C-alpha positions as semicolon CSV with decimal commas, in nm:
position;residue;x (nm);y (nm);z (nm)
1;M;1,931;11,470;14,866
2;T;2,269;11,426;14,869
3;L;2,583;11,556;14,727
4;V;2,784;11,305;14,443
5;I;3,168;11,433;14,448
6;E;3,554;11,286;14,413
7;Y;3,676;11,121;14,772
8;E;4,014;10,957;14,862
9;T;4,053;10,714;15,165
10;P;4,234;10,673;15,376
11;F;4,377;10,387;15,226
12;G;4,409;10,541;14,865
13;I;4,191;10,390;14,688
14;T;3,989;10,648;14,498
15;C;3,567;10,661;14,478
16;S;3,456;10,833;14,174
17;S;3,110;10,885;14,252
18;A;3,117;10,954;14,635
19;V;2,733;11,014;14,829
20;C;2,804;11,231;15,032
21;V;2,468;11,257;15,287
22;I;2,405;11,482;15,595
23;K;2,261;11,291;15,915
24;D;2,283;11,555;16,193
25;V;2,210;11,894;16,177
26;V;2,193;12,107;16,522
27;C;2,155;12,450;16,561
28;R;2,244;12,672;16,882
29;K;2,221;12,999;16,998
30;D;2,526;13,189;17,207
31;D;2,548;13,552;17,029
32;N;2,465;13,477;16,763
33;Y;2,295;13,090;16,598
34;K;2,542;12,855;16,477
35;V;2,484;12,558;16,256
36;I;2,649;12,257;16,289
37;Y;2,650;11,921;16,076
38;T;2,747;11,576;16,049
39;G;2,753;11,335;15,833
40;K;2,862;11,044;15,607
41;I;3,044;10,974;15,279
42;Y;2,945;10,617;15,098
43;A;3,146;10,443;14,840
44;D;2,868;10,509;14,582
45;A;2,508;10,498;14,587
46;T;2,424;10,190;14,554
47;A;2,628;10,189;14,845
48;Y;2,396;10,373;15,010
49;S;2,049;10,235;14,909
50;G;2,161;9,943;14,962
51;E;2,259;10,001;15,293
52;K;2,641;9,942;15,345
53;G;2,905;10,106;15,578
54;A;3,047;10,455;15,506
55;I;3,414;10,495;15,387
56;G;3,439;10,834;15,519
57;A;3,231;11,108;15,745
58;F;3,228;11,466;15,735
59;H;3,180;11,787;15,946
60;G;3,103;12,144;15,908
61;D;2,905;12,465;16,080
62;F;2,796;12,794;15,950
63;T;2,661;13,131;16,173
64;L;2,273;13,149;16,001
65;D;2,211;13,467;15,893
66;I;1,901;13,580;16,053
67;T;1,875;13,966;15,945
68;N;1,483;14,048;15,749
69;E;1,748;13,998;15,413
70;A;1,818;13,671;15,436
71;D;1,642;13,444;15,256
72;Q;1,562;13,151;15,500
73;T;1,511;12,822;15,344
74;N;1,489;12,450;15,425
75;L;1,770;12,420;15,704
76;V;1,926;12,052;15,514
77;R;1,978;12,243;15,200
78;Q;2,173;12,507;15,335
79;C;2,398;12,216;15,479
80;Y;2,419;12,142;15,150
81;A;2,457;12,444;15,012
82;D;2,777;12,503;15,325
83;L;2,939;12,121;15,194
84;K;2,938;12,244;14,864
85;L;3,229;12,562;14,983
86;T;3,398;12,275;15,062
87;Y;3,332;12,030;14,726
88;P;3,272;12,257;14,468
89;N;3,345;11,981;14,224
90;G;3,034;11,832;14,377
91;I;2,679;11,735;14,166
92;D;2,404;11,718;14,362
93;G;2,261;11,391;14,386
């Protein structure tokens, strides 16, 4: 599961088909359940599948909805749904 985005590196290089991959997910219980995720950004699918170095990173978090009405699906899938809020033009890879 990946998300393909347009990404500009800190050096000003634009990667039109950069690939976001979630690497870590943590769920913490305090007053509620907070999901924290991190990931890496690769220049393109070839760089990702060829195990090349990442060109960037990202992180995000959200509160897990645990009400009876909640549609609990795969936690990583929920992280990708949250990541799409950051990159609304992203395409499922």
